[in-house]
N, C-alpha and C positions, 0 to 999 in steps of 0.2 A: 522513787519517782524521777523520771528523766525530765528535769526542768527545762532543758533546751527545746523540748517539743512545743512549749507554750510561750506566749508573749510574756516577757518579764513582769509587766505591770499586772497581768492576769495572775501570774504566780504569786506576786506580792499580795494581791487581794485574797487569793485562796488561803494564804498563810494567816490572814486575819479573820478567818471563819472558824468557829468552834466545830470541830468534827468528832468530838469524843462521844456524842450521843447521836448515832445514826438514825434513830427513830424520829427525833425532832427534825433532823435534816430532811427526812422523807416527807414529813408533814408540810414542809415548805416546797420541796422540789416536785413531788408527785402531782399536786393540783396544777402547778404551772405546766408541767410536762403534758398532762392529759388535756388541758385546755388548749394547748397549741400544737398538739400532735408531734411532740418531740420523742424520739425513740430511745434516748439514753436513759437507762435505769441503773440505780445503784446496785452493784454486785457486792454481796456481803463479804466476799473474799478479796475484793479489789482494794488498792491503796486509797484511803479516804481523800488524801491530798490530790491524787491523780483525778479522782472523780470530781472533786470540787473545781479543779482547774478546767476540766473538760466542760462541766456544766456552766461555769461562768463564761467560757469562750462561746458556747452555743447561745447563751442568753444575750451576750453582747452582739453577736452577728444577727440575731433575730430582733434586736431592738427591745429586748425584755430585761436588760441588766438592771435598770433602775427599779423596775417592778420587783425583781428577785431580791435586790438589796433591801428594799423596804420590808419585804417579808422576813428576811434574815434579821433585820433590826428589831422588828416587832416580836419575833420569836426569841429574842435575846441570844442569838447565835453568832454574834460578832465579838471580836476582841478589840482592845484599844488600837486606834490607828486605821480602822476599817474605812471610815468616811474620807480621811485624807487620801488613802490609796484609791478609793472609788473616784474621788475628784481628779486624781492624776490620770486615771483611765478615761473618764468621761469628759473632763474639762470642767471648768468652774460652772456652777449652777446658781440659779437665782433663788434657790429655796433651801430650807433646812429640812433634811430628810425626816427628822423627828416630828415635824409638823404634820406629816401624813400618817394618819392613824388607822386607816382602813385597809392598808396593804394593797391598794389598787390605784396606780397612777396612770390613768388613761385620758389625758387632756384632749379636747377637741378644738378644732379651729373655730374661734368664736363667731366670726361673720359667716363662714360657710354653714355652720350648724344653724345659726339664726335664720339665714335665708331659706334653708331647707325646711325649717320649722314653719316659717311664714308661708312658703309655697304649699306646704301640707295643709295649713289652715284654709287656704283658698280652695282646696279640693273637697272639703267636707261640707255636707249639707244636712239640714234637718228634714225629716220626712213626716208629713201629716196626711191622715186619711179621714175624709169627711169632717175636716175642721179640727180634728184632735191629733195631738202629737203621738207618733207611734215609734219612731226610731231615728237612726242616723245612717247616712250613706257616704260613700267616697267615690270620687271620679277616678276611674281606673283606665279609661280610654277617652278620647275627646267627646265621644257620644255615648259612653256607657258608665252608669253608676252602679256600684255593687252595694248590697245591703243584705241583712238577714231575711230569709224568705218569710219568716213568721211576722215580719213587720207589715207585709202587704198581703198576707194570706187571705184576708177577707175579700180581696179584689180578684182572686184567681180561682180557677177550677180545673179539674182534670177533664180533658176533652180529647178523645181519640188516643189516649195513651200519653199525651203530653200536657203540660200545664199551659193554660191559655187565660188571657185577661177576660173578665166579665164585661158584658156590654155596659157602657157608661162609666167604667172604672177610671178612665183617663181623667174625667172631670173631677173625680173624687180624690185623686192623688196629687199631692203638692210637694215639690222639692225646692227648698230655699237655700241658696248659697250665700255666705257672707253674713249670716245672722249672728252677730258677735258684739261684744263690748270692745270699745276702743277708747283711747284717750287722746284722740285728735281734738284740737280746739274747735269750737263752733265757728262756722264760716263767718267771714267779715260781714257785719251788718245784720247778722241773725240775732233776734232777741234772746236774751238769756233764758234758758229753759226750753227753747225750741229745738227742733231737729232731733228729738229722741233723747234729750238729756235726762238721765235717770238718777244719778247720784253724784255726790261729791265725796271722794275718799281722800282724806288728808287735804292736800292743796290741789289735787288732780280731779278735773271734771271727767267723769266716766260716762260715755254715751253708748246707747245700744243702737246699732244700725240694723234696720229691718231686713237687709239683704235683698237678693234678686231671685225671683221665682223663675225656674227654668221651664221652658216650653217642652212638653213631652211629645215624642213621636206618636203618630196615630196607632202604630203597633208598639206600645210602650214596653210591653213585657218581652224582653229579648230572650230570656231563659230563666227557668225556675226549678229549684230542687228543694222540696219541703223538708222540714226537720222530721226526726223519728217521732213515733207516738209518745215515747217517754219524755222527749224534749218538749213536746207540745204540752204535756201534762204538768211540767214543773221542774225538771232537773233535780229531783231529790238526791240523786247520787251523781255528782258531776263527773265521776270516773267511769260511769256506765257507757260503754260503746257497743252494746249488743245491737245487732242489726245494721251496723255501719261497716261497709266494706271499702277497701282501698280503691276498687274500680268504680263502684256505683254510688257510694255515699249511703244515704242521702246527706246533702251538704248544708241544708238550711241556708240557701243562697238564692237571691234574686238579682238578675242583671236588668236594669232599667235603661231603656233607650231614650235619649234626648232628641228633639227635633233638629237641633243645630249643635255643632260641636262647641265646646267651651274653649275659649282662648286661654292657654296656659303656656308659660315659657318653656317648660320641659315636661316630658312625659312622666306620669306618676311612676315612681320607682317601686318595683315589686321584688320581694325576696323569695326565691324559689326554694332555698334550703337554709333555714336558720341554723345556728350552732346547736350541737347536741346538748351542751351544758346550759344551765340557767343563764339568762341574760336580761338586762333591763329592757322594759318596754314602755311606750307612751301611747295613751289612748286619747284621741280627740273626739269629743262626743257632745251630744245635746241631751242631757238627762231630762226626764220629764218632771213636771211639777204636779202637785195635787189638783190644780185647776184644769189640767188637761193640756196646758201649754208647755213650751220647751224652754229650758235654760239657754241663754246665749252660749256660744261655743266654749267648752271647758276642756281642761287638760288634766288627765290623771296619769300618775307614774307608778309603776310596779315592776314585777319580774315575771317573766315567763319561765316557769321552773319545772314543768312536767309535760311530756308529750305522750299521748295515749295512742297505742297501736304501733305496729312496725310494718310498713311505714306509718307515720302518725296520721290519724284521721281527725283528731281534736287536740287542742293545746289547752293547758291550764295556766292562768295567770292571776296575780293578786292586785291588779290595779282596781281602784274603787269605781264602781258603776252602779246605776240604778235603772229602773224601767225607763225606756226612751233611749238608752245607750246602745240597744241592740243594732247590729250592723255597722258599728263604728270601726274605723280602721285601727289596727294595733301595729304600731311602728317599732322598729328597733332603734338603736342609738344613732344610726346613720339616716334615720327618717325614711326607711324603706318599709312598705307595708308587708308585714309577715303573716297577718291573719285578719279576719273580721270577728269582732266580739259577738258572742252569741247570747250568753246569759249566765246565770249562776243559780245556786240553791235559793229557793224562795223564802226560807226561814232559817234563822240561826240555829234553831233546835235540830235541824236536819244534819248538822255537822258536829253535834256534841255539846258539852257544857261550855260555859263562858271561858274557862281556862284553855279549852282546846280549839276555840273558834278561830283564833288568828293563825294557829298552826295548820288547820285543816281546810278552812273555807277557801274556795277557789272559784274563779269564773272560767267559762269555757270560750274557746274561739275556734274558728274553722281555718285551717291552713290555706295560704295562698296557692301553694303548689297543687292543691286538689282541684282548683278551678281555673288555673291560669290558661290552660289550653282553650277553654271556651271563649276567652277574650279574642284570640286570634281568629276563631271561627266566625265571630259575630261582628267584628270591627268594620267589615266592608259595607256598612249601610251608608250610602253616599248622601251628604246633605246637598240637595239640588238647589241652586240659586233660582229664585223666581224673577228677580229684577236686578239689573246692573245699572248703576248710576253713571253719569257722564255730564259733560258741559251742556248738552242740550236737554238734560233731564233724564229721569229713569227710563230704561227700556226693558220691556218684558222679555224674558228668556223663554223661547219656545223650542223644544227639542234640545239638542246639544247635550243629552244625558250621557252619551258615550264619552264626550270630551270631558265632562265633569267627573265621571268615574275615573278617567285616566289622571286628571289633575289631583283627585283625592289620593290615589295611590302614590303619585309623585310627591305629595306633601309629607309623606311619612319619613320620620327620621330613619336613616339607614336604608332608604328605598333602593332596590337594585337598579343597575344602569338601564335596563330595558324599560323600567317605569319612569325614568328621568328623561326620556326622549319622547316627544310627541310631534309627528309629522302629519299635518292637516292638509288635505286636498279636497277640492269640491268645485262644482260648477257654480256660476252666478246664481244667486238666490238661495244658496244653502247656508248663508251666514258665515262665509269664509273670513271676510274682513272683520267680523264681529269677534273673532277669536282673541284678538289682542285685549279688548275690553273685558271679555269673559275671564281670561287668565289673570289680568290685573285685579279684578274684583274678588275672584276666588282666593287668590293668595293673600290679599289684604285682609279678608274676613277671617281666614282660617289658619294663618301662620304669620310669622314675622319676617318672611322672606323679602328679598329685594328683586323687583321686576324692572328690566330695562328692555325697551323695544327699539329695534333697529330696522330701518327701511333699506333694503338692499338696493333699491332703485337709486339711492343717493350715493352708491359706490361707483358711479360711472367714472371710468378712467383710472380706477384703482386696481392695483395688483393684490396678491394675497397678503404680502407684508403690510401694505397700507391698510387693507381691510382689517387685519389683526390689530393694528394701532387704532383704527376707528372704533373697534369693539371695546378695547381697553379704555380709550378716551371717554366713551359713553358711561363708563363706570368710575370716571375720575381716577383712573389708575394708569401709571406710566408703563410703557412697554418699549424697551430699547430694541426695536427691529428696524433696520435700515430699509427704506422703501426704494427698491431699485426698479429697473426695467422689468417688464413681465417675463422676459426670457430668463432672468436670473432666479425666478421663483419656481424651480423645478419641483417635481413631486417629492424627491428625497429631502430637499431643503425644507419644504413645508411640513412634511411628516416628522422629520428628526430635529428640526430647529424651531420654526415659527410656532407650530401647533403646541409643542410641549411648553414653550415659554408662555404662550397665551393661556393655556390651561392652568398653569401654576398661578398666574395672576387671577384668573376667574375663581379658582378654588380658595384663594386666600383673601380676596377683597371683602367678602361678607363676614369674615370670622367664622362663627359657628352657624350663621344664618344661611339659608339656601339662596343662591343667586339664580334667577330665572332670566334667560335670554330669549326674547321673542323676535324671531327674524320673519319679516314679511316683505312683500313686494317682489318676490322672485318672478312672478308672472309679468311684471312691468320692467324689470331690470334688463339693461343691455350693457353689461360691463365689459371692459377690455380684456379681462383675464378671468372669464367665467370658469375655466378649467381649474385655474389655481385656487380660486375661492371655494369651488366645490371640494377640491382636495383638502383645503384647510378645514372645512366643515366636517368632511368625512373623517379626518384625523381626530378632530375633537370628539366626534361621536364614538370612534373606536377607543378613545382613552377615557370615556366616561366612567368605567369602573374604578379608575384611579382618582377621579375628581368627585368626591362624595357630596359636595355642596352644590354642584352645578346641575341645572335643569335646562334643557334646550327645547324650544317650541319652534318648529319650522313650518310656516304657513305658505302653502302653494309651492313648496320645494318638490321638484319632480325627480330628483336623483334617488337611486335605490340605496338605502342604508345597508350596512353590514348585515349578514344573514341573521345574527342573533337578535337584531332589532326589527325583524319582519312584522311582529305584532304591535310595534310602536306606530304604525301608519294607520291613520283614520281617513276614510273616504266619506265625506259628508253627503247626505241625501236631503232633499227638500223635506220640511216638516210634514208629518202625517197627522191624521185625525187623532190618533192616540197621543201624539205630542201635544196637540192643542188641548185635549182633555186633561192631560197631566198638568199643563200650565194653569188650568182653572181650578183644580181640586185642592191646591195648596200643599205645603210641606208635609211629607209623609203620607199623603193621601194616595189612594189607588182608584183610578176611574173605573166605573162599571160599564157594561155593554151599552146602556142607554146614553151615558156620557159620551162614549166614542161615536155612537150613531148621531147624536146631536152635533158633535164636532164635524162629522163627515158631511152633514147637511150644510153647515155653515161654510165649510171649505168649498163646497159646490157653488154656493152663492158668491163667494169671493172670486172663484174662477170665472163665473159669468161676468164679472167686472174686469176681466182680462188681467187679473193679478195672479202671480205665480210665486212659488217658493216662500221665503220668509214674509214677504209682503202679504201674500194670501193668508198665511197663518195669523198674522197680526190683525188683518181685517176680519177673519173668522172669529177671533176673540171679541172684537168690538161688537160684531153682530150678535153673538151669544149673550153678552152682557146686556145689550139693548133689549133682546127678547125676554131675558129673565126679569129685567126691570119692569117691562111692560106687563109681564105676567103678575108681578107683585102688586102693581097698581090696580090691575083688573081684579 
């Protein structure tokens, strides 16, 4: 062996490994090599010491040396002095290797893992049908909940080749988030035993919180793929995948649409390709009780140890579940959803005698990668605001559906630059000045973004540099740009100096949160350096691909944005009869021909009162409500 090829400390460690039994060495190295896609294999004709030095070097560079050392110690394949030499290589450690007996040292960041776990709990819901508990679901997009199709199968039917919800099914379906035990103390002043206090465990008062019922969209069934016939009959053989194809399933999956997006700090993490080897899993679920009710949120731990099909169409795991757990998310150790729990054998006898039950019994789950593409297809259901609050009280939103669709796209994490610019133009009466309030309310409800409004009319006498400082100041951020005379703010200085520095400030001021800048008043502004300010704004727009957290809303701006942003411009029109009808039917509703005709009549009455635009639409709504109320009284 040429010891000069390797680090001396690695060579010293290799000398402390027993190499006289290559079979035992293979039992340690081969599992590690396969689990981490390492190409080095032991050659029977190679120098054992050379192989040990190379394997230890690879393990050190991959961060696997401590894991390999534990396996060598547990396999009694080390000589005296091994631990001292390992310490010389890795540095002093705060633990004794012999205290680790399972051969697997994979510690996790305590707080990061705990927060991911709690985030995951917030996304899980119990699902009841007609007052009885049926299953569990998980929020996979702000408006979409995934569960097993057999959980809601009684509420759907095949209609024209696709699954559709039965009439009245929305009222029968109930999704509850946050139904869980917690051990928060009772609120101050609350009598002992109130507020859902259920039990005392040791010295800790454990309370059950009833949770929050989510409002469902009028078209609540976004997509459905029923289970196979054998799955519906009882999964007597959990390894049976007859009739399931990689392209078409069936997947035993239902995607349920909510009327309003749920506020979550981060998007649900989904794993498209789990490891090929067995790995630990966590199931968050609401098992059912004999009474037909559900358990508060529970946590089961197991291993996903078999994948059926190539590519896999079903997974097998051994986390304990019962009826009511169907549709529950199956997480990996990083708290990414890898699958939805489906079910298992209905009786222990189906898997053999008592001695073989633990070895053979498994539960099935449907892989995420089989239904992930559907989420992107279905996510664009926009939650339209019906009212916007303000100092003078709430104001009904009529029309502006196009604006809200653009805002919804801009809210997305990782939204492309074209979706993060909105240029709004329109004539008086189209709601142009209402844009600022609409943006503020939309962002407040559906994200944690920061909204700052700037009136360009206040920039009178300001050049591009001063305007950049004004923007940064509105965000309480400093910007070191000298405000010189307008002649000094040429296009190149704006493009290459002022705009990049301002963009960097904007992109960093909100941290991971989106920063929304709403510019208005272009129709009233008479600034001394309009050309310089327009160049600054055009430069910011052109650099939007680099500023991932920045969103720009330009109200009444008449300049032409760069060509790639042509679709970012919206020209407002006065509200139509259909806009009025949509404002009256409520979230998720779709007006019928009679509703639109009624709205058309009311708009005509408002026009007869010499009202136009937004005022006419608001008056039409008042008239319709009055007529409907009079009809009820009659």
